[in-house]
PDB file of N, CA, C and O in Angstrom:
ATOM      1  N   THR A   1      56.002 -70.443 -43.287  1.00  0.00           N
ATOM      2  CA  THR A   1      56.357 -69.817 -42.203  1.00  0.00           C
ATOM      3  C   THR A   1      54.839 -69.067 -41.913  1.00  0.00           C
ATOM      4  O   THR A   1      54.883 -68.302 -40.949  1.00  0.00           O
ATOM      5  N   ILE A   2      53.481 -69.163 -42.602  1.00  0.00           N
ATOM      6  CA  ILE A   2      52.494 -68.615 -42.307  1.00  0.00           C
ATOM      7  C   ILE A   2      51.701 -69.728 -41.532  1.00  0.00           C
ATOM      8  O   ILE A   2      51.316 -70.699 -42.184  1.00  0.00           O
ATOM      9  N   LEU A   3      51.490 -69.675 -40.493  1.00  0.00           N
ATOM     10  CA  LEU A   3      50.503 -70.850 -39.840  1.00  0.00           C
ATOM     11  C   LEU A   3      49.177 -70.810 -40.400  1.00  0.00           C
ATOM     12  O   LEU A   3      48.766 -71.914 -40.757  1.00  0.00           O
ATOM     13  N   GLY A   4      48.136 -69.517 -40.631  1.00  0.00           N
ATOM     14  CA  GLY A   4      46.928 -69.696 -40.983  1.00  0.00           C
ATOM     15  C   GLY A   4      46.889 -67.739 -40.877  1.00  0.00           C
ATOM     16  O   GLY A   4      47.507 -66.748 -40.489  1.00  0.00           O
ATOM     17  N   TYR A   5      45.395 -68.324 -41.700  1.00  0.00           N
ATOM     18  CA  TYR A   5      45.183 -67.257 -41.349  1.00  0.00           C
ATOM     19  C   TYR A   5      44.048 -66.494 -40.562  1.00  0.00           C
ATOM     20  O   TYR A   5      43.054 -67.198 -40.383  1.00  0.00           O
ATOM     21  N   LEU A   6      43.952 -64.970 -39.951  1.00  0.00           N
ATOM     22  CA  LEU A   6      43.298 -64.827 -39.252  1.00  0.00           C
ATOM     23  C   LEU A   6      42.432 -63.863 -38.908  1.00  0.00           C
ATOM     24  O   LEU A   6      42.098 -63.362 -37.834  1.00  0.00           O
ATOM     25  N   ASP A   7      41.996 -63.628 -40.549  1.00  0.00           N
ATOM     26  CA  ASP A   7      40.474 -63.219 -41.040  1.00  0.00           C
ATOM     27  C   ASP A   7      40.327 -63.668 -42.468  1.00  0.00           C
ATOM     28  O   ASP A   7      41.114 -63.908 -43.383  1.00  0.00           O
ATOM     29  N   ASP A   8      38.526 -63.698 -42.257  1.00  0.00           N
ATOM     30  CA  ASP A   8      38.159 -64.029 -44.029  1.00  0.00           C
ATOM     31  C   ASP A   8      38.671 -63.607 -45.547  1.00  0.00           C
ATOM     32  O   ASP A   8      38.673 -64.178 -46.638  1.00  0.00           O
ATOM     33  N   ALA A   9      39.091 -62.353 -45.071  1.00  0.00           N
ATOM     34  CA  ALA A   9      40.123 -61.688 -46.192  1.00  0.00           C
ATOM     35  C   ALA A   9      41.682 -61.711 -46.386  1.00  0.00           C
ATOM     36  O   ALA A   9      42.521 -61.070 -47.019  1.00  0.00           O
ATOM     37  N   GLU A  10      41.650 -62.584 -45.676  1.00  0.00           N
ATOM     38  CA  GLU A  10      42.447 -63.163 -45.753  1.00  0.00           C
ATOM     39  C   GLU A  10      44.498 -62.444 -45.635  1.00  0.00           C
ATOM     40  O   GLU A  10      45.594 -62.758 -46.101  1.00  0.00           O
ATOM     41  N   THR A  11      43.720 -61.038 -44.407  1.00  0.00           N
ATOM     42  CA  THR A  11      44.776 -60.225 -45.039  1.00  0.00           C
ATOM     43  C   THR A  11      45.615 -60.264 -43.142  1.00  0.00           C
ATOM     44  O   THR A  11      46.824 -60.102 -42.975  1.00  0.00           O
ATOM     45  N   ARG A  12      44.836 -60.455 -42.237  1.00  0.00           N
ATOM     46  CA  ARG A  12      45.525 -60.965 -41.017  1.00  0.00           C
ATOM     47  C   ARG A  12      46.831 -62.185 -41.143  1.00  0.00           C
ATOM     48  O   ARG A  12      46.546 -63.025 -41.997  1.00  0.00           O
ATOM     49  N   VAL A  13      48.324 -62.456 -40.388  1.00  0.00           N
ATOM     50  CA  VAL A  13      48.692 -63.798 -41.035  1.00  0.00           C
ATOM     51  C   VAL A  13      49.207 -63.794 -38.937  1.00  0.00           C
ATOM     52  O   VAL A  13      49.518 -63.116 -37.958  1.00  0.00           O
ATOM     53  N   HIS A  14      48.866 -65.465 -39.616  1.00  0.00           N
ATOM     54  CA  HIS A  14      49.088 -66.053 -38.140  1.00  0.00           C
ATOM     55  C   HIS A  14      50.549 -66.762 -38.355  1.00  0.00           C
ATOM     56  O   HIS A  14      50.533 -67.899 -38.827  1.00  0.00           O
ATOM     57  N   LEU A  15      52.220 -65.971 -37.939  1.00  0.00           N
ATOM     58  CA  LEU A  15      53.473 -66.396 -38.054  1.00  0.00           C
ATOM     59  C   LEU A  15      53.839 -67.878 -37.250  1.00  0.00           C
ATOM     60  O   LEU A  15      53.344 -68.293 -36.202  1.00  0.00           O
ATOM     61  N   ASN A  16      54.842 -68.498 -38.086  1.00  0.00           N
ATOM     62  CA  ASN A  16      55.528 -69.185 -37.171  1.00  0.00           C
ATOM     63  C   ASN A  16      56.353 -68.393 -36.463  1.00  0.00           C
ATOM     64  O   ASN A  16      56.929 -67.556 -37.157  1.00  0.00           O
ATOM     65  N   PRO A  17      56.638 -68.375 -35.152  1.00  0.00           N
ATOM     66  CA  PRO A  17      57.142 -67.628 -34.465  1.00  0.00           C
ATOM     67  C   PRO A  17      58.721 -68.436 -34.131  1.00  0.00           C
ATOM     68  O   PRO A  17      59.640 -67.747 -33.689  1.00  0.00           O
ATOM     69  N   SER A  18      58.885 -69.636 -34.334  1.00  0.00           N
ATOM     70  CA  SER A  18      60.431 -70.241 -34.606  1.00  0.00           C
ATOM     71  C   SER A  18      61.441 -70.172 -35.885  1.00  0.00           C
ATOM     72  O   SER A  18      62.653 -70.383 -35.891  1.00  0.00           O
ATOM     73  N   LYS A  19      60.208 -69.657 -37.446  1.00  0.00           N
ATOM     74  CA  LYS A  19      60.898 -69.376 -38.353  1.00  0.00           C
ATOM     75  C   LYS A  19      60.204 -67.986 -38.866  1.00  0.00           C
ATOM     76  O   LYS A  19      59.121 -67.512 -38.522  1.00  0.00           O
ATOM     77  N   THR A  20      61.590 -67.262 -40.205  1.00  0.00           N
ATOM     78  CA  THR A  20      61.581 -65.999 -40.606  1.00  0.00           C
ATOM     79  C   THR A  20      59.676 -65.716 -41.995  1.00  0.00           C
ATOM     80  O   THR A  20      59.629 -65.879 -43.215  1.00  0.00           O
ATOM     81  N   ALA A  21      58.861 -65.412 -41.311  1.00  0.00           N
ATOM     82  CA  ALA A  21      57.706 -65.494 -42.622  1.00  0.00           C
ATOM     83  C   ALA A  21      58.156 -64.492 -44.103  1.00  0.00           C
ATOM     84  O   ALA A  21      58.347 -63.280 -43.999  1.00  0.00           O
ATOM     85  N   GLU A  22      58.252 -65.084 -45.161  1.00  0.00           N
ATOM     86  CA  GLU A  22      58.458 -63.980 -46.181  1.00  0.00           C
ATOM     87  C   GLU A  22      57.174 -64.109 -46.946  1.00  0.00           C
ATOM     88  O   GLU A  22      56.782 -64.934 -47.770  1.00  0.00           O
ATOM     89  N   LEU A  23      56.541 -62.829 -46.314  1.00  0.00           N
ATOM     90  CA  LEU A  23      55.310 -62.594 -47.530  1.00  0.00           C
ATOM     91  C   LEU A  23      55.619 -61.635 -48.915  1.00  0.00           C
ATOM     92  O   LEU A  23      56.007 -60.486 -49.128  1.00  0.00           O
ATOM     93  N   ARG A  24      55.174 -62.913 -49.781  1.00  0.00           N
ATOM     94  CA  ARG A  24      55.153 -61.899 -51.760  1.00  0.00           C
ATOM     95  C   ARG A  24      54.037 -61.557 -51.551  1.00  0.00           C
ATOM     96  O   ARG A  24      53.039 -61.806 -50.875  1.00  0.00           O
ATOM     97  N   PHE A  25      54.741 -60.426 -52.869  1.00  0.00           N
ATOM     98  CA  PHE A  25      53.550 -59.834 -53.432  1.00  0.00           C
ATOM     99  C   PHE A  25      53.705 -58.871 -54.923  1.00  0.00           C
ATOM    100  O   PHE A  25      54.784 -58.292 -54.793  1.00  0.00           O
ATOM    101  N   THR A  26      53.237 -58.568 -55.928  1.00  0.00           N
ATOM    102  CA  THR A  26      53.496 -58.201 -57.308  1.00  0.00           C
ATOM    103  C   THR A  26      52.701 -56.716 -57.371  1.00  0.00           C
ATOM    104  O   THR A  26      51.498 -56.811 -57.124  1.00  0.00           O
ATOM    105  N   ILE A  27      53.185 -55.375 -57.661  1.00  0.00           N
ATOM    106  CA  ILE A  27      52.328 -54.576 -58.002  1.00  0.00           C
ATOM    107  C   ILE A  27      52.490 -54.457 -59.439  1.00  0.00           C
ATOM    108  O   ILE A  27      53.469 -54.513 -60.183  1.00  0.00           O
ATOM    109  N   GLN A  28      51.588 -54.327 -59.565  1.00  0.00           N
ATOM    110  CA  GLN A  28      51.602 -54.033 -61.326  1.00  0.00           C
ATOM    111  C   GLN A  28      51.083 -52.646 -62.159  1.00  0.00           C
ATOM    112  O   GLN A  28      51.046 -52.244 -63.322  1.00  0.00           O
ATOM    113  N   SER A  29      50.850 -52.355 -61.316  1.00  0.00           N
ATOM    114  CA  SER A  29      50.803 -51.063 -61.071  1.00  0.00           C
ATOM    115  C   SER A  29      50.978 -50.090 -60.451  1.00  0.00           C
ATOM    116  O   SER A  29      51.584 -50.501 -59.462  1.00  0.00           O
ATOM    117  N   PRO A  30      50.787 -48.433 -60.293  1.00  0.00           N
ATOM    118  CA  PRO A  30      51.911 -47.975 -61.966  1.00  0.00           C
ATOM    119  C   PRO A  30      52.929 -48.476 -61.306  1.00  0.00           C
ATOM    120  O   PRO A  30      52.959 -49.019 -60.202  1.00  0.00           O
ATOM    121  N   ALA A  31      54.336 -48.100 -62.588  1.00  0.00           N
ATOM    122  CA  ALA A  31      55.774 -49.184 -63.224  1.00  0.00           C
ATOM    123  C   ALA A  31      55.980 -47.598 -62.453  1.00  0.00           C
ATOM    124  O   ALA A  31      55.515 -46.744 -63.207  1.00  0.00           O
ATOM    125  N   THR A  32      56.417 -47.122 -61.457  1.00  0.00           N
ATOM    126  CA  THR A  32      56.637 -45.384 -60.436  1.00  0.00           C
ATOM    127  C   THR A  32      56.363 -45.833 -59.056  1.00  0.00           C
ATOM    128  O   THR A  32      56.882 -45.257 -58.099  1.00  0.00           O
ATOM    129  N   ALA A  33      55.588 -46.814 -58.920  1.00  0.00           N
ATOM    130  CA  ALA A  33      55.384 -46.779 -57.332  1.00  0.00           C
ATOM    131  C   ALA A  33      56.318 -47.390 -56.615  1.00  0.00           C
ATOM    132  O   ALA A  33      57.146 -48.128 -57.150  1.00  0.00           O
ATOM    133  N   THR A  34      56.291 -47.153 -55.324  1.00  0.00           N
ATOM    134  CA  THR A  34      57.547 -47.258 -54.452  1.00  0.00           C
ATOM    135  C   THR A  34      56.092 -47.444 -53.002  1.00  0.00           C
ATOM    136  O   THR A  34      55.013 -46.868 -52.862  1.00  0.00           O
ATOM    137  N   TRP A  35      56.603 -48.213 -52.417  1.00  0.00           N
ATOM    138  CA  TRP A  35      55.820 -49.351 -50.603  1.00  0.00           C
ATOM    139  C   TRP A  35      56.625 -49.139 -49.775  1.00  0.00           C
ATOM    140  O   TRP A  35      57.814 -49.003 -50.062  1.00  0.00           O
ATOM    141  N   ARG A  36      56.019 -49.036 -48.170  1.00  0.00           N
ATOM    142  CA  ARG A  36      57.374 -49.149 -48.076  1.00  0.00           C
ATOM    143  C   ARG A  36      55.951 -49.580 -46.690  1.00  0.00           C
ATOM    144  O   ARG A  36      54.907 -48.952 -46.517  1.00  0.00           O
ATOM    145  N   ALA A  37      56.585 -51.203 -45.683  1.00  0.00           N
ATOM    146  CA  ALA A  37      55.731 -51.693 -44.903  1.00  0.00           C
ATOM    147  C   ALA A  37      56.098 -51.125 -42.973  1.00  0.00           C
ATOM    148  O   ALA A  37      57.259 -51.109 -42.567  1.00  0.00           O
ATOM    149  N   GLN A  38      55.384 -50.884 -42.419  1.00  0.00           N
ATOM    150  CA  GLN A  38      54.760 -50.219 -41.294  1.00  0.00           C
ATOM    151  C   GLN A  38      54.268 -51.637 -40.582  1.00  0.00           C
ATOM    152  O   GLN A  38      53.364 -52.409 -40.902  1.00  0.00           O
ATOM    153  N   LEU A  39      55.347 -51.675 -39.346  1.00  0.00           N
ATOM    154  CA  LEU A  39      54.134 -52.772 -38.182  1.00  0.00           C
ATOM    155  C   LEU A  39      53.288 -51.532 -37.575  1.00  0.00           C
ATOM    156  O   LEU A  39      53.570 -50.341 -37.444  1.00  0.00           O
ATOM    157  N   VAL A  40      52.248 -52.220 -37.287  1.00  0.00           N
ATOM    158  CA  VAL A  40      51.317 -50.795 -36.109  1.00  0.00           C
ATOM    159  C   VAL A  40      51.189 -51.828 -35.144  1.00  0.00           C
ATOM    160  O   VAL A  40      51.641 -52.956 -35.342  1.00  0.00           O
ATOM    161  N   GLY A  41      50.805 -51.613 -34.475  1.00  0.00           N
ATOM    162  CA  GLY A  41      49.510 -51.867 -33.295  1.00  0.00           C
ATOM    163  C   GLY A  41      50.247 -51.713 -32.109  1.00  0.00           C
ATOM    164  O   GLY A  41      51.191 -50.953 -31.891  1.00  0.00           O
ATOM    165  N   ALA A  42      49.548 -52.753 -31.165  1.00  0.00           N
ATOM    166  CA  ALA A  42      50.498 -52.370 -29.081  1.00  0.00           C
ATOM    167  C   ALA A  42      51.004 -53.349 -29.468  1.00  0.00           C
ATOM    168  O   ALA A  42      51.023 -53.840 -28.340  1.00  0.00           O
ATOM    169  N   ASP A  43      51.623 -54.406 -30.302  1.00  0.00           N
ATOM    170  CA  ASP A  43      52.190 -55.586 -30.176  1.00  0.00           C
ATOM    171  C   ASP A  43      53.687 -55.735 -30.800  1.00  0.00           C
ATOM    172  O   ASP A  43      54.586 -56.569 -30.699  1.00  0.00           O
ATOM    173  N   ILE A  44      53.430 -54.051 -31.753  1.00  0.00           N
ATOM    174  CA  ILE A  44      54.826 -53.881 -32.437  1.00  0.00           C
ATOM    175  C   ILE A  44      56.548 -54.289 -31.928  1.00  0.00           C
ATOM    176  O   ILE A  44      57.484 -54.573 -32.675  1.00  0.00           O
ATOM    177  N   ASN A  45      56.546 -54.220 -30.800  1.00  0.00           N
ATOM    178  CA  ASN A  45      58.023 -54.586 -30.490  1.00  0.00           C
ATOM    179  C   ASN A  45      58.212 -56.480 -30.777  1.00  0.00           C
ATOM    180  O   ASN A  45      59.245 -57.044 -31.138  1.00  0.00           O
ATOM    181  N   ALA A  46      57.035 -57.045 -30.513  1.00  0.00           N
ATOM    182  CA  ALA A  46      56.950 -58.061 -31.239  1.00  0.00           C
ATOM    183  C   ALA A  46      58.052 -59.182 -32.225  1.00  0.00           C
ATOM    184  O   ALA A  46      58.693 -60.230 -32.157  1.00  0.00           O
ATOM    185  N   PHE A  47      57.685 -58.048 -33.132  1.00  0.00           N
ATOM    186  CA  PHE A  47      58.226 -58.438 -34.475  1.00  0.00           C
ATOM    187  C   PHE A  47      58.893 -57.294 -34.810  1.00  0.00           C
ATOM    188  O   PHE A  47      58.810 -56.122 -34.442  1.00  0.00           O
ATOM    189  N   GLU A  48      59.850 -58.135 -35.911  1.00  0.00           N
ATOM    190  CA  GLU A  48      60.781 -57.381 -36.694  1.00  0.00           C
ATOM    191  C   GLU A  48      61.387 -57.307 -38.553  1.00  0.00           C
ATOM    192  O   GLU A  48      60.841 -57.841 -39.519  1.00  0.00           O
ATOM    193  N   PHE A  49      61.957 -56.926 -38.545  1.00  0.00           N
ATOM    194  CA  PHE A  49      61.573 -56.770 -40.220  1.00  0.00           C
ATOM    195  C   PHE A  49      62.890 -57.560 -39.995  1.00  0.00           C
ATOM    196  O   PHE A  49      63.379 -57.669 -38.871  1.00  0.00           O
ATOM    197  N   VAL A  50      63.541 -58.200 -41.295  1.00  0.00           N
ATOM    198  CA  VAL A  50      64.571 -58.968 -42.076  1.00  0.00           C
ATOM    199  C   VAL A  50      64.720 -58.380 -43.302  1.00  0.00           C
ATOM    200  O   VAL A  50      64.047 -58.511 -44.325  1.00  0.00           O
ATOM    201  N   ASP A  51      66.263 -57.319 -42.932  1.00  0.00           N
ATOM    202  CA  ASP A  51      66.214 -57.429 -45.177  1.00  0.00           C
ATOM    203  C   ASP A  51      65.019 -55.745 -44.843  1.00  0.00           C
ATOM    204  O   ASP A  51      64.197 -55.294 -44.046  1.00  0.00           O
ATOM    205  N   ALA A  52      65.764 -55.412 -46.156  1.00  0.00           N
ATOM    206  CA  ALA A  52      65.064 -54.937 -45.971  1.00  0.00           C
ATOM    207  C   ALA A  52      63.200 -54.250 -46.531  1.00  0.00           C
ATOM    208  O   ALA A  52      62.675 -54.581 -47.594  1.00  0.00           O
ATOM    209  N   HIS A  53      62.848 -53.734 -45.972  1.00  0.00           N
ATOM    210  CA  HIS A  53      61.372 -53.608 -46.020  1.00  0.00           C
ATOM    211  C   HIS A  53      60.489 -52.035 -46.541  1.00  0.00           C
ATOM    212  O   HIS A  53      59.947 -51.145 -45.885  1.00  0.00           O
ATOM    213  N   SER A  54      60.697 -52.275 -48.146  1.00  0.00           N
ATOM    214  CA  SER A  54      60.819 -51.121 -48.742  1.00  0.00           C
ATOM    215  C   SER A  54      61.215 -51.371 -50.963  1.00  0.00           C
ATOM    216  O   SER A  54      62.025 -52.184 -51.409  1.00  0.00           O
ATOM    217  N   GLY A  55      60.687 -50.780 -51.493  1.00  0.00           N
ATOM    218  CA  GLY A  55      61.653 -51.014 -52.610  1.00  0.00           C
ATOM    219  C   GLY A  55      60.449 -50.353 -53.982  1.00  0.00           C
ATOM    220  O   GLY A  55      59.429 -49.666 -53.922  1.00  0.00           O
ATOM    221  N   ASN A  56      61.099 -50.888 -54.950  1.00  0.00           N
ATOM    222  CA  ASN A  56      60.611 -50.094 -56.491  1.00  0.00           C
ATOM    223  C   ASN A  56      59.629 -51.443 -56.860  1.00  0.00           C
ATOM    224  O   ASN A  56      60.071 -52.562 -56.597  1.00  0.00           O
ATOM    225  N   ALA A  57      58.534 -51.321 -57.363  1.00  0.00           N
ATOM    226  CA  ALA A  57      57.645 -52.215 -57.672  1.00  0.00           C
ATOM    227  C   ALA A  57      57.629 -52.345 -58.767  1.00  0.00           C
ATOM    228  O   ALA A  57      56.750 -52.893 -59.431  1.00  0.00           O
ATOM    229  N   CYS A  58      58.954 -51.685 -59.261  1.00  0.00           N
ATOM    230  CA  CYS A  58      59.378 -52.568 -60.838  1.00  0.00           C
ATOM    231  C   CYS A  58      60.874 -52.571 -61.164  1.00  0.00           C
ATOM    232  O   CYS A  58      61.579 -51.923 -60.391  1.00  0.00           O
ATOM    233  N   ASP A  59      61.260 -52.977 -61.825  1.00  0.00           N
ATOM    234  CA  ASP A  59      62.859 -53.461 -62.432  1.00  0.00           C
ATOM    235  C   ASP A  59      63.514 -52.346 -63.188  1.00  0.00           C
ATOM    236  O   ASP A  59      63.186 -51.290 -62.646  1.00  0.00           O
ATOM    237  N   ALA A  60      64.185 -52.167 -64.059  1.00  0.00           N
ATOM    238  CA  ALA A  60      65.032 -50.799 -64.661  1.00  0.00           C
ATOM    239  C   ALA A  60      64.726 -50.829 -65.480  1.00  0.00           C
ATOM    240  O   ALA A  60      65.084 -49.899 -66.202  1.00  0.00           O
ATOM    241  N   GLU A  61      63.771 -51.940 -66.115  1.00  0.00           N
ATOM    242  CA  GLU A  61      63.184 -51.649 -67.328  1.00  0.00           C
ATOM    243  C   GLU A  61      61.617 -51.509 -67.139  1.00  0.00           C
ATOM    244  O   GLU A  61      60.727 -51.590 -67.986  1.00  0.00           O
ATOM    245  N   GLY A  62      61.561 -51.331 -66.101  1.00  0.00           N
ATOM    246  CA  GLY A  62      59.951 -52.134 -66.148  1.00  0.00           C
ATOM    247  C   GLY A  62      59.025 -52.151 -65.315  1.00  0.00           C
ATOM    248  O   GLY A  62      58.118 -51.767 -64.576  1.00  0.00           O
ATOM    249  N   ASN A  63      59.977 -53.024 -66.002  1.00  0.00           N
ATOM    250  CA  ASN A  63      58.799 -54.521 -65.749  1.00  0.00           C
ATOM    251  C   ASN A  63      58.485 -54.718 -64.530  1.00  0.00           C
ATOM    252  O   ASN A  63      59.487 -54.463 -63.862  1.00  0.00           O
ATOM    253  N   PRO A  64      57.207 -55.193 -63.541  1.00  0.00           N
ATOM    254  CA  PRO A  64      56.481 -55.537 -62.644  1.00  0.00           C
ATOM    255  C   PRO A  64      57.744 -56.995 -62.021  1.00  0.00           C
ATOM    256  O   PRO A  64      58.044 -58.130 -62.394  1.00  0.00           O
ATOM    257  N   LYS A  65      58.116 -56.085 -60.952  1.00  0.00           N
ATOM    258  CA  LYS A  65      58.796 -57.639 -59.741  1.00  0.00           C
ATOM    259  C   LYS A  65      58.494 -57.970 -58.505  1.00  0.00           C
ATOM    260  O   LYS A  65      57.949 -57.310 -57.620  1.00  0.00           O
ATOM    261  N   GLU A  66      59.121 -59.660 -58.526  1.00  0.00           N
ATOM    262  CA  GLU A  66      57.721 -59.702 -57.339  1.00  0.00           C
ATOM    263  C   GLU A  66      58.543 -59.021 -55.772  1.00  0.00           C
ATOM    264  O   GLU A  66      59.646 -59.233 -55.269  1.00  0.00           O
ATOM    265  N   GLN A  67      57.679 -58.371 -55.478  1.00  0.00           N
ATOM    266  CA  GLN A  67      58.752 -57.795 -53.758  1.00  0.00           C
ATOM    267  C   GLN A  67      58.152 -59.428 -52.443  1.00  0.00           C
ATOM    268  O   GLN A  67      57.207 -60.217 -52.461  1.00  0.00           O
ATOM    269  N   VAL A  68      59.544 -59.170 -51.358  1.00  0.00           N
ATOM    270  CA  VAL A  68      59.251 -59.995 -51.054  1.00  0.00           C
ATOM    271  C   VAL A  68      59.660 -58.311 -49.518  1.00  0.00           C
ATOM    272  O   VAL A  68      60.169 -57.201 -49.677  1.00  0.00           O
ATOM    273  N   ILE A  69      59.186 -58.911 -48.451  1.00  0.00           N
ATOM    274  CA  ILE A  69      58.077 -58.708 -46.540  1.00  0.00           C
ATOM    275  C   ILE A  69      59.109 -60.221 -45.727  1.00  0.00           C
ATOM    276  O   ILE A  69      58.821 -61.418 -45.703  1.00  0.00           O
ATOM    277  N   LYS A  70      60.173 -59.579 -45.231  1.00  0.00           N
ATOM    278  CA  LYS A  70      60.498 -61.009 -44.474  1.00  0.00           C
ATOM    279  C   LYS A  70      60.769 -60.283 -42.933  1.00  0.00           C
ATOM    280  O   LYS A  70      61.618 -59.502 -42.503  1.00  0.00           O
ATOM    281  N   ILE A  71      59.585 -60.973 -42.351  1.00  0.00           N
ATOM    282  CA  ILE A  71      59.444 -60.847 -40.680  1.00  0.00           C
ATOM    283  C   ILE A  71      59.340 -61.575 -39.741  1.00  0.00           C
ATOM    284  O   ILE A  71      58.497 -62.449 -39.947  1.00  0.00           O
ATOM    285  N   LYS A  72      60.057 -61.654 -38.286  1.00  0.00           N
ATOM    286  CA  LYS A  72      60.260 -62.621 -37.040  1.00  0.00           C
ATOM    287  C   LYS A  72      60.019 -61.823 -36.424  1.00  0.00           C
ATOM    288  O   LYS A  72      60.117 -60.612 -36.227  1.00  0.00           O
ATOM    289  N   VAL A  73      59.403 -63.342 -35.884  1.00  0.00           N
ATOM    290  CA  VAL A  73      59.229 -62.892 -34.070  1.00  0.00           C
ATOM    291  C   VAL A  73      60.223 -62.517 -33.107  1.00  0.00           C
ATOM    292  O   VAL A  73      61.012 -63.373 -32.707  1.00  0.00           O
ATOM    293  N   ALA A  74      60.287 -61.117 -32.611  1.00  0.00           N
ATOM    294  CA  ALA A  74      61.768 -60.116 -31.384  1.00  0.00           C
ATOM    295  C   ALA A  74      62.237 -61.734 -30.497  1.00  0.00           C
ATOM    296  O   ALA A  74      63.431 -62.007 -30.376  1.00  0.00           O
ATOM    297  N   GLU A  75      61.074 -62.745 -29.906  1.00  0.00           N
ATOM    298  CA  GLU A  75      61.414 -63.186 -29.215  1.00  0.00           C
ATOM    299  C   GLU A  75      60.928 -64.359 -28.984  1.00  0.00           C
ATOM    300  O   GLU A  75      60.284 -64.439 -27.937  1.00  0.00           O
ATOM    301  N   PRO A  76      61.046 -65.597 -29.804  1.00  0.00           N
ATOM    302  CA  PRO A  76      59.917 -67.073 -30.118  1.00  0.00           C
ATOM    303  C   PRO A  76      60.549 -68.145 -29.057  1.00  0.00           C
ATOM    304  O   PRO A  76      60.565 -69.374 -28.999  1.00  0.00           O
ATOM    305  N   GLU A  77      61.091 -67.025 -28.200  1.00  0.00           N
ATOM    306  CA  GLU A  77      61.088 -68.492 -27.148  1.00  0.00           C
ATOM    307  C   GLU A  77      59.982 -68.357 -25.769  1.00  0.00           C
ATOM    308  O   GLU A  77      59.729 -69.088 -24.811  1.00  0.00           O
ATOM    309  N   THR A  78      59.404 -66.768 -26.329  1.00  0.00           N
ATOM    310  CA  THR A  78      58.245 -65.541 -25.186  1.00  0.00           C
ATOM    311  C   THR A  78      56.709 -66.440 -25.139  1.00  0.00           C
ATOM    312  O   THR A  78      55.747 -65.987 -24.518  1.00  0.00           O
TER     313      THR A  78
END
């Protein structure tokens, strides 16, 4: 769903406008960490989150778990 990276650090991505993108990551420490994704910039209305965009870093037993952010282009035909 990611067509490529827009920077050398691979922190900015080019999304396929016709598919939902899944960005996966794991937070190793601290076990009590929580996260929240936020869209920023002039074109934030061009994208929207699919499903939850926040969560806990670990499962109930304190083990790190994979996190998923799903995002899509709001109007892919434009």
